[in-house]
C-alpha positions as CSV (number, residue, x, y, z in Angstrom):
1,X,0.0,0.0,0.0
2,X,2.8,2.4,0.9
3,X,4.4,1.9,-2.5
4,X,1.1,2.6,-4.3
5,X,0.6,5.8,-2.2
6,X,4.1,6.9,-2.9
7,X,3.6,6.4,-6.7
8,X,0.4,8.3,-6.6
9,X,2.0,11.1,-4.7
10,X,4.9,11.3,-7.1
11,X,2.5,11.4,-10.0
12,X,0.6,14.3,-8.4
13,X,3.8,16.2,-7.7
14,X,5.0,15.6,-11.3
15,X,1.7,17.0,-12.7
16,X,1.7,20.0,-10.4
17,X,5.3,20.8,-11.4
18,X,4.4,20.6,-15.0
19,X,1.4,22.9,-14.5
20,X,3.5,25.5,-12.7
21,X,6.3,25.5,-15.3
22,X,5.7,27.6,-18.4
23,X,5.9,25.6,-21.6
24,X,8.4,27.2,-23.9
25,X,7.5,26.9,-27.6
26,X,8.8,28.2,-30.9
27,X,6.1,29.3,-33.3
28,X,7.4,28.9,-36.9
29,X,5.9,30.9,-39.8
30,X,6.9,31.9,-43.3
31,X,5.9,31.2,-46.9
32,X,2.2,32.0,-46.4
33,X,0.4,35.1,-45.3
34,X,-1.9,35.2,-42.3
35,X,-3.5,37.7,-39.9
36,X,-0.8,38.1,-37.4
37,X,-2.7,40.0,-34.7
38,X,-5.5,37.4,-34.2
39,X,-3.0,34.6,-34.6
40,X,-0.6,35.7,-31.8
41,X,-3.5,36.8,-29.7
42,X,-4.6,33.2,-29.7
43,X,-1.2,32.1,-28.3
44,X,-1.3,34.9,-25.8
45,X,-4.6,33.4,-24.5
46,X,-3.0,30.0,-23.8
47,X,-2.1,30.7,-20.2
48,X,0.6,28.1,-19.6
49,X,2.4,28.8,-22.8
50,X,5.4,31.1,-23.4
51,X,6.5,31.5,-27.0
52,X,9.0,32.9,-29.4
53,X,8.2,33.5,-33.0
54,X,10.5,33.0,-36.0
55,X,10.0,33.1,-39.7
56,X,11.6,30.9,-42.3
57,X,14.4,30.6,-43.4
58,X,15.7,31.6,-40.0
59,X,13.7,28.9,-38.3
60,X,15.3,26.1,-40.2
61,X,18.7,27.6,-39.4
62,X,17.8,27.6,-35.7
63,X,16.4,24.0,-35.8
64,X,19.7,22.8,-37.1
65,X,21.6,24.5,-34.3
66,X,21.9,23.8,-30.5
67,X,19.7,26.8,-29.8
68,X,16.6,24.6,-30.6
69,X,17.2,22.7,-27.3
70,X,15.7,25.6,-25.2
71,X,12.2,24.9,-26.6
72,X,9.9,22.2,-25.3
73,X,8.0,22.1,-28.6
74,X,8.1,23.4,-32.1
75,X,4.8,24.6,-33.5
76,X,4.8,24.9,-37.3
77,X,2.5,27.3,-39.1
78,X,4.8,27.7,-42.1
79,X,4.4,26.7,-45.8
80,X,8.0,26.4,-46.9
81,X,9.9,24.4,-49.5
82,X,13.5,25.3,-49.2
83,X,15.5,23.0,-46.9
84,X,19.1,21.9,-47.0
85,X,20.4,18.3,-46.5
86,X,21.8,19.4,-43.1
87,X,18.5,20.9,-42.1
88,X,16.6,17.7,-43.1
89,X,19.0,15.6,-41.0
90,X,18.4,18.0,-38.1
91,X,14.7,17.5,-38.2
92,X,15.1,13.7,-38.3
93,X,17.6,13.7,-35.4
94,X,15.2,15.8,-33.3
95,X,12.4,13.4,-34.0
96,X,14.6,10.4,-33.1
97,X,15.4,12.1,-29.8
98,X,11.7,12.8,-29.1
99,X,11.3,16.5,-29.7
100,X,7.6,17.6,-29.5
101,X,6.4,18.9,-32.9
102,X,3.0,20.2,-33.7
103,X,2.0,21.1,-37.3
104,X,-0.9,23.3,-38.1
105,X,-3.0,24.0,-41.2
106,X,-0.9,25.0,-44.3
107,X,2.3,23.3,-42.9
108,X,0.9,20.2,-44.6
109,X,1.9,21.9,-47.9
110,X,5.5,22.3,-47.0
111,X,8.5,20.5,-48.6
112,X,6.8,19.2,-51.7
113,X,10.0,17.6,-53.0
114,X,11.1,16.0,-49.7
115,X,9.4,12.6,-49.6
116,X,10.4,12.0,-46.0
117,X,8.3,14.9,-44.8
118,X,5.0,13.2,-45.5
119,X,6.2,10.3,-43.4
120,X,7.0,12.7,-40.6
121,X,3.7,14.7,-40.7
122,X,1.5,11.8,-41.7
123,X,0.1,13.2,-44.9
124,X,0.7,15.3,-48.0
125,X,-1.1,18.1,-49.8
126,X,-0.4,17.6,-53.6
127,X,0.1,21.1,-55.1
128,X,0.8,19.5,-58.4
129,X,-0.9,16.4,-59.9
130,X,0.7,13.2,-58.7
131,X,0.0,9.5,-59.4
132,X,-0.7,7.7,-56.1
133,X,-1.5,4.0,-56.2
134,X,-2.5,4.3,-59.9
135,X,-4.8,7.4,-59.4
136,X,-3.9,10.9,-60.4
137,X,-4.4,13.3,-57.4
138,X,-4.4,17.0,-57.1
139,X,-5.3,18.5,-53.7
140,X,-7.8,21.4,-53.4
141,X,-8.8,24.1,-50.9
142,X,-11.9,26.1,-50.2
143,X,-12.0,29.3,-48.0
144,X,-14.7,30.6,-45.7
145,X,-16.8,27.5,-45.1
146,X,-18.6,26.1,-42.1
147,X,-16.9,22.8,-41.2
148,X,-18.7,20.1,-39.1
149,X,-16.0,18.6,-36.9
150,X,-16.4,15.1,-35.4
151,X,-14.3,13.9,-32.5
152,X,-12.8,10.6,-33.6
153,X,-11.1,9.7,-30.3
154,X,-12.7,11.1,-27.2
155,X,-10.2,9.3,-24.9
156,X,-7.1,11.0,-26.3
157,X,-5.7,13.9,-24.1
158,X,-5.7,16.2,-27.1
159,X,-9.5,16.0,-27.5
160,X,-10.3,15.7,-23.8
161,X,-13.6,17.5,-22.9
162,X,-14.4,18.4,-26.5
163,X,-17.7,17.6,-28.2
164,X,-18.4,17.7,-31.9
165,X,-18.4,21.3,-33.1
166,X,-18.6,23.6,-36.1
167,X,-15.9,26.0,-37.2
168,X,-15.7,28.7,-39.9
169,X,-12.5,27.9,-41.6
170,X,-10.8,26.5,-44.7
171,X,-11.0,22.9,-46.0
172,X,-8.4,20.9,-47.9
173,X,-9.5,18.2,-50.2
174,X,-7.8,15.2,-51.9
175,X,-4.7,15.2,-49.7
176,X,-3.0,12.0,-48.8
177,X,-2.6,10.4,-45.4
178,X,-0.2,7.7,-44.2
179,X,-1.7,4.4,-43.0
180,X,0.1,4.9,-39.7
181,X,-1.9,7.9,-38.5
182,X,-4.1,7.8,-35.4
183,X,-7.2,10.0,-36.3
184,X,-8.4,12.6,-33.8
185,X,-10.9,14.7,-35.8
186,X,-12.9,14.1,-39.0
187,X,-15.4,16.0,-41.1
188,X,-18.1,15.2,-43.6
189,X,-17.7,18.5,-45.5
190,X,-17.8,17.6,-49.2
191,X,-14.8,19.8,-50.0
192,X,-12.6,18.2,-47.4
193,X,-10.6,15.0,-47.0
194,X,-12.1,12.9,-44.2
195,X,-9.5,13.1,-41.4
196,X,-8.5,16.6,-40.3
197,X,-6.4,16.0,-37.2
198,X,-4.2,13.1,-36.2
199,X,-1.0,11.9,-34.5
200,X,1.7,10.1,-36.4
201,X,4.7,8.4,-34.8
202,X,8.1,9.2,-36.3
203,X,11.3,8.2,-34.5
204,X,10.5,8.7,-30.8
205,X,8.0,11.6,-31.4
206,X,4.3,11.4,-31.7
207,X,3.8,14.2,-34.2
208,X,0.5,16.1,-34.0
209,X,-1.1,17.6,-37.1
210,X,-4.3,19.8,-37.0
211,X,-5.5,20.9,-40.4
212,X,-7.8,23.6,-39.0
213,X,-6.6,27.2,-38.4
214,X,-6.8,29.5,-41.5
215,X,-8.0,32.8,-40.1
216,X,-9.3,35.0,-37.3
217,X,-12.6,33.1,-37.0
218,X,-10.8,29.9,-36.4
219,X,-8.2,31.5,-34.1
220,X,-11.0,32.9,-31.9
221,X,-13.0,29.6,-31.8
222,X,-12.9,28.3,-28.2
223,X,-12.9,24.7,-29.4
224,X,-9.8,25.3,-31.6
225,X,-8.0,27.1,-28.8
226,X,-8.7,24.2,-26.4
227,X,-7.6,21.7,-29.0
228,X,-4.4,23.7,-29.6
229,X,-3.6,24.1,-25.9
230,X,-4.2,20.5,-25.0
231,X,-2.3,19.4,-28.1
232,X,0.8,21.4,-27.0
233,X,0.5,20.3,-23.4
234,X,0.1,16.6,-24.4
235,X,3.0,16.8,-26.8
236,X,5.4,18.3,-24.3
237,X,4.4,16.1,-21.4
238,X,4.7,13.0,-23.5
239,X,8.1,13.9,-24.9
240,X,9.8,15.9,-22.2
241,X,11.5,12.8,-20.8
242,X,12.6,11.6,-24.3
243,X,14.4,14.6,-25.7
């Protein structure tokens, strides 16, 4: 009994310490315009989060340097295609060590010519027509639509406490997903691919991807903010001991 009580006490202490310590993240942008005021106001509203912001290509330079170690998680909101072999290897080494990485919205479109990237993020947006399993695919997008969102996994910490909701946002259609993903959110919107949030294991990291998050209406949506906060907290707590 004493050992069980001690284990419970240590767990409570660990959770309390995690809650008190600010999570330090790097928010990475570049390659795609967005409304910066509402976007960063969203991060300001996430009480336990402290963040720095950095645009590409400076972000990839930092990621391939020891300076990246100060961050508990990297949050990608970029849409970028230029990456050197050294920088590619830096991404992979961080993932092998268990660095928390969260990819949002148009980050799915990044690195069209780096095949390994879709294995990292768990999917790919096809900017140009591509033949996949004998079918020719070109991805699509549609702005300013109301998206019905279904929670696929109610037990996952990222979706904890969330119920099915609607959000005014942008959909992506005909993008590919890896068979390894663990779906978190889906939609029945006719212009969208089915799964719109998932986790995907690469190396020692469970990468989180959330397709939502185009503009101010999404940034201000309380369900999206809760999803983002819980996603960051889960990613950091899960990987803090690995990296």
